[in-house]
N, C-alpha and C positions, 0 to 999 in steps of 0.2 A: 858660624851656626852655632854655639850655644846662644849669643845674640840676637838671635833669630827668632830661634823656638823660647828666649823669653819674652821676645815681644808676641809672637803667638799667642802663650796661654795667657800675660797678661791680655792680650786683645779679647779671645773667647770669653773673657772674666769681663772686661768690660761690655761686649755681647751682650751677653745674658742680661745685666743689668738694662741695658736698651730694650731689650728683649722683653720683659716684664712692664715697661712703660706701654709699648708698642702693643701685646696680646691687650691690655686695657683698652687701650684703643677700637683693638678689633673686637674685642667683645662687645663695646658701647656700642659703635657701629653695626656688628651683625644683628645685633638686636631692635634697636633704635634708628638706625638710618643716620644717627647724626655724629659729627665728627667732634668730639671733645675735645677743644682745646684748652681745658684746664687739667688734663691729664697728670702732666710736670709738675700741677701745683700739690697732687697729693704726695708725692714723693719728697718734696721738700715741708711741706706739714709731718709729715712719717719723720724726715731726718730729723727737722727742727723739736717735735716733741722728746723723740730718743737722746738727744742732747741734754735737754732740759730735765728729764726722768732721771736719766745715769748723776746728774750732776748734784739731782736731791738724794741720790744714796740710793734710788732704786738700783734692783741686780738687773744684769744682763736676763734676757731671757725673757722677763716679764717685762720690761723696757720696752723691747724691740717689738713684742707681740700686742701690747698698748695700744704703740704708735702706730701699729698699722692698723690698729679699729679704728681709731680715731682717722684715719684716711679712708677706710672703709664709711665711714659716720659722713665723712666729708663728700666722699662721692655719693650718698645717697642725698644729700642736699643739694649736692649741683645736678643732679637725677629732678629731686624735687620743682626745682627752677626753671630746670630746660624742657622738662615733658611733662611735669605735672598736673598742667591746666590742658584739658585735652582739643584739638584742633589745635595745638601750635603746631607751626611753619618748623620745617625742620632748617632752612633758613634761619628763623628764629631760635632757634633752639643750640643752632652754631652762634652765633651770636652773644647769646646768651651765656655759653660756656666761657665765652670771652671775655664777660663783661666780672665772672666768677675768679677768674684769673686774675682780674685787676683789681679787683674787692681782696681777694687774699693778698695781696701784694698789701695795704695797708691793714689786716687784721696782723699780718705776720711782722711788719714794723714795730706795731705797738707793742705786742706779745714778746718778740726777741730781741728787738733793735734791727739795725741794717746792717750789723758784721757777721761776716761768716762764723759759723759755729761747727763742730767736729765731735766725734765720740772714738772715744778706746773702740777695738774690734780686738781681732785675733791676733796677738804677736807674731813676730820671726816670720819663718820663710822655709818653704821648701825645694831642694834639689831634683828636679827629675830631668835625666838624659842629659844632666850638663847645664841644664835651664833652672832659673830659678826665679820660683814665683810666691808673691806674698801669700801665709796661710788666710788672711780675709779673701783674696780673690777665689781661693780654692772653694773658700765657705759659699761665697756668691756663683759658683760655677755650679754646688750641690744644691744648695736651694732652688735654682733655677730650674734644674733636671728635675726635683721631687716637686715641685711646683706644677712645671706641663704634664710630669706623669698624670698628678692628680687635677689635673683640668681634665684631662681626656678620660680617664672616668668620671669625674662628674658628669662632663658632658654627654660622655655614652652609657653610664651606667646608674643615672639616679633619676629619678621624673623630673625632679625641678631643673636639671640641665638639659634633659628632653625635651622639657617645654622649652627652655630658652632656644633650644636649638629650633625649636616648630617653628617659634616664633619669628627667627632669623631667613628660615628658609619659606613660607609662607605667613604671614601676620595674617590675611585675612581667614585663610584654613583655620590656623590656631583660634582667631574667634569662633569662629563655627564650632568647633568642639569644646567651648568652653573656657579658653585659657584666656587670662588678663591681662593683655598685653600691654596694657598701661604698667601694670605690675611687675612681670617680666621686664619692663625696661626700668624701672627705678634698681631692681633689682642686679642689672648690668650695668648699672650706676656703682654699687656698692662693691659690686667683685672688681669693675676699673679701678674703683679706689683701693681697695683690697691689694690687688695688685701691683699699684703705684707707690701704696706704700711699703709693701716687700724691699721694692727697688731701694726707696728710699731709707729705710734703716742698713740696706747691703752695704750701701755707694757710703753716706754718712764718713763712719769710719776712713775711707779711701780718700776723700778728697772734701776741702770744706764746704758748708751748704750755707748761701744765706737767699734773702726773699727772691732774689732775682735770677737765681738756679734754672728755674723751670724753664726759659727760655731754651738751653742747650738740654736740657732734657725732653723738651715737646718737639725739638727739630728733628733729633735723631730718632724720637721713637715715632716720629708724625713719617719720619723717611722709610723708616723699618715695615712698618706698617702698609707705604702706599705700594713698598716691593710684593707685598703680600695681597695686593690688590685691598686693601682692607678687610676683609675676609677670611684668607685662609692662614690661622696661626703658624703651620708648621715651614710655609714660606716665609710667612712673619720671621721667626724664628732663627733661619736661612740669613734673614738680607739685616738681622741684627749682628748676628755675628760677623758677616762680611763689613759691617760697618763698624765695629769694635775692633778686627784687625786692623783696616785701614788707617782708623785713626792712630791706631801704638805703635804702627809702622812709619807714619807721618812722622812723629815724635819720635821713636828712636833714633830714626836718620837723619833728624836734623831739621825736621820741618814741623817742630813742635807749634809756633805760630800760625799754623797754616793746619792743621791736622782736620778739623772742622770742616772746610773749604776741600780738601782733598778727598776726605770721604763720601763727603755729598757729592762730587764731582765724578765719582765712582759709580754710585747709586745709580744717577742721572743716565750716565752711560748704559748701565746694565737695563735701567728702566726703559731706555729707548730700545734698546737689545728685544726687548722681552714684547715691546710693542709692537717691532717690526713683524716678528714672529706671526703673532696674533694677525696681523693685519694678511701675513702673507697667506696663513693659515685658513684664513675666513674667505682670499680670494677663492682659494681653490676649492674650498667646500660650495663657490656660487656657480 
């Protein structure tokens, strides 16, 4: 039982990191309609920046905040490339984000090389109900919870957040009342970059980051985002937590080399069940 609880708590921490990646995808898609396949790149950039800044002697806190802001800037630049030109189709924007991800590989190799890098995090572990969890995992859970609370307050209580929500709900009506939907889209990309950056600085002490780590991050994040239909942050969070727990359980019980396949298989089953339920509801309503 203690092993099960340990895997469960660690899985929740992994799921929280996935949720931050997925929430960036959801934020960008809700406002712009674009699926940003460069989302994992923002986490990699932030992780590598954190490693470099700490190696140069910058203190914790400052290094992580600076790295997350660099990721936000990368998100803004990606937005300029993807939606900066008016009348760019959604397919073209999606392809541009894929190109940005490939370009980022070259930039990251030039700046940091092709070897994995890590960064020191919170040392030690805590025992809860007989389960042992790393202190860094607790930090991931706490920061993710605080981030989602702040996002809820931002979108529900601030004018800028309400403007972003208006663009997501009805872009035409938002333009009619004077909201610049293109500017809101760029802000959504910057926010997506920031969320990815937060995930990157939290994950780097737990697992080494290299230029191609974004593949695993975007696969997990996209699976969780699709679970929430790319529009529902709370359901996306639930999907990310399920995914993280499934991966950790698979690794803990001897299927470490297939943990991603096991987790994604579970997500596919859940999504098929959701689609069947929606189809049944639709038929009943007609």
